[in-house]
C-alpha positions, 0 to 999 in steps of 0.5 A, a space after each residue: 487537531 492538537 487538542 485532539 492528540 494532546 500532544 506535547 512538543 517537549 514530549 515528542 522531542 524526547 520520545 524522538 530522541 529515545 528513538 535515535 538512541 535505540 537505532 543508534 544501539 545505545 543502552 536500552 535500559 538506561 534510555 528507558 530509565 531516562 525517557 520513562 515519563 514520556 513513555 508512559 504518556 505516549 500518544 498515537 500522534 506522537 508515534 506518527 511525527 517520530 516516524 515521520 522525522 526519522 523519515 526525513 533524517 534518511 535513516 537506512 531503512 532496514 536499520 529504521 524498521 528494526 529500530 521503529 519495532 523496538 522502540 513500538 515494543 516499549 510503547 506497546 503497554 501504553 498505547 494499548 491501554 488508550 481508547 479506541 474510536 468507534 469506527 461504526 459510523 466509518 464504513 471505510 475504518 470499519 471494513 479495515 477493522 472487520 478484515 483485521 479481525 477476520 485476520 487474527 482469526 486465520 492467524 490463531 487457526 494456523 498455530 495448532 498446525 504449525 505445532 503440529 509440523 514441528 511435533 518430534 512425533 509426527 510421522 513422516 507419512 503426516 509431515 507432507 500432508 501437514 506441511 501442504 496444508 499450511 502452504 494451503 493456509 498461507 496461500 489463503 492469506 494472500 487474499 488479505 493483500 486486498 486490504 494492503 492495497 487499499 490502504 496504499 492506494 486509497 487511504 494514504 493518499 487522503 492522509 498525505 492531504 490532511 497530515 503533514 506527517 504523512 511519512 510514516 506511511 511509507 515505513 508501513 508500506 514497506 512492512 507491507 511488501 515484508 509480509 508480501 514476501 514472506 508468504 510467497 517464500 513460505 508457499 514455495 518452501 511448502 512444496 519442497 519435499 525436503 524442506 528446511 525446516 529451521 527456514 520455514 519457522 523463521 519466515 513463519 515466525 516473521 509472518 506472524 510478527 509483520 501482520 499483527 504488528 501492522 494490524 496493532 499499528 493500524 487500530 492503535 496508531 493510525 486510525 485513531 490519528 486519521 479518524 478526526 482528520 477527514 470530512 465526511 465526503 472524503 470518508 464516503 468517497 474512500 468507501 466507494 473506491 474501496 468497492 473497486 479494489 475488494 474486501 478481504 475475508 468479508 462480504 462487501 458491505 451493503 452500500 448506505 443510501 447516503 453513499 449511493 446518492 453521493 455517487 450519483 452526485 459526484 458523476 455530475 461535471 460541473 462544466 464539462 470539456 464537451 461543452 467547452 469544445 462544442 463536443 469535440 477535442 481537436 486532437 490535430 489528426 481528428 476530432 473525438 469526444 470525451 466519451 470516445 476517448 475515455 472508451 479508447 483509452 480504457 479498451 487498450 490491453 494496457 494500463 496507463 498512467 500519466 505523471 505531469 512536469 511536477 511529478 504529480 499523477 494527473 491520469 490513470 486508464 481503467 482497462 477492464 483488467 488492470 495489472 496494477 491496482 490504482 484509485 481516484 485518491 492518488 489523483 495529484 498525489 506526488 509520484 514518489 508517495 505512490 510507491 513503496 521505500 524500496 523503489 522511490 529511488 529508482 522512480 525519481 532517478 527515471 525521472 530526473 533523467 527525463 527531466 534532464 534529456 538524458 533519457 527519452 524512454 526506459 523498460 523494465 519487466 517483471 514475473 508475476 505468478 504466470 504473468 509476465 509484465 512489461 513496463 515502459 515508461 516514455 517522457 513527453 515534450 513540447 514542440 520546443 523539447 520541454 519536459 512535460 511529464 512521464 507516460 507509464 505503460 504496463 502490459 501483460 505479454 506472456 501471450 505475445 512472448 509465445 507467438 511464432 509464425 504468422 497469423 494473416 486470417 481471423 479464426 
């Protein structure tokens, strides 16, 4: 791997010191002059390694993100001049690449409409229609969230297994969340009869910067590093899981024959529990087959995720309409890596409370558009009271909240 990334420990150390100086608001011109040789020879893996070390140092997240933006702006020229791998033989990365191209096209087409909205000559009668058009176009960008979901739930878990310097992904996830918020805020402002133009332009500027920045960081930093890390079987598995989540702005790619065959083989168990237990599993209050248990779990109107006593994800159900996306790539993943940095501390505090016995359950509820989501956590303990894991149960309860009176008969 060292030959591929062509990194130098000294260069990475120097660039790390440079980044710490930028985050610490030291004189930027002096820092650039001192480390210019390292900056001019920066490689994609250098950035991955630097951000990983910054995350370990526990810098305040917003300060870290702002500093990374400044640092990467100084690395931009040298990174963008480096050759990009050919992803045509890696369907998973190829799909992400084409999604980025479609995103770029949509952002470009949005610019003249934004200029028109800010024109001093625009009639008041047309202002609202142009503002509405911007709201519609930005709403359409929400479909690109599938791109980010595939990274968070498929790409990141696989990368963690092969890349010790994986913590940079948490920062990227945080930028994804920023983009989601910018889109939501812009759409909301576009519905205002007398909007704050300064606020609209700021959010639009933030959105354009963040989406283009993530696109650049994928294509010139993340993808080139991980392109050589995965096995062909990994890439096939990742592509198969991407069909379950969906594609942003592009038609679902045709499933290649070699992937179809791999999928058929992946369904075969080496040795099933049915074979070990004579076809049934004794659940104390009854005996059920694997198929019956699976059907029961997947037909409950809730999302269920199980995290074991070592904080590793071991199971999730697959109901017809899942609230929060999951992929098989998260199995065996530390639960702290399954959440954006902004909420990791909440998850950790809750699990610590379960382990200590301070709590045995906790509930949260959030609104997602018209949906009202109830999220409940339950500690699992054995007969002797030892902590054995946590179950997360999420349910869309807006219809339940509206119930009144009684219903005793089928209608």
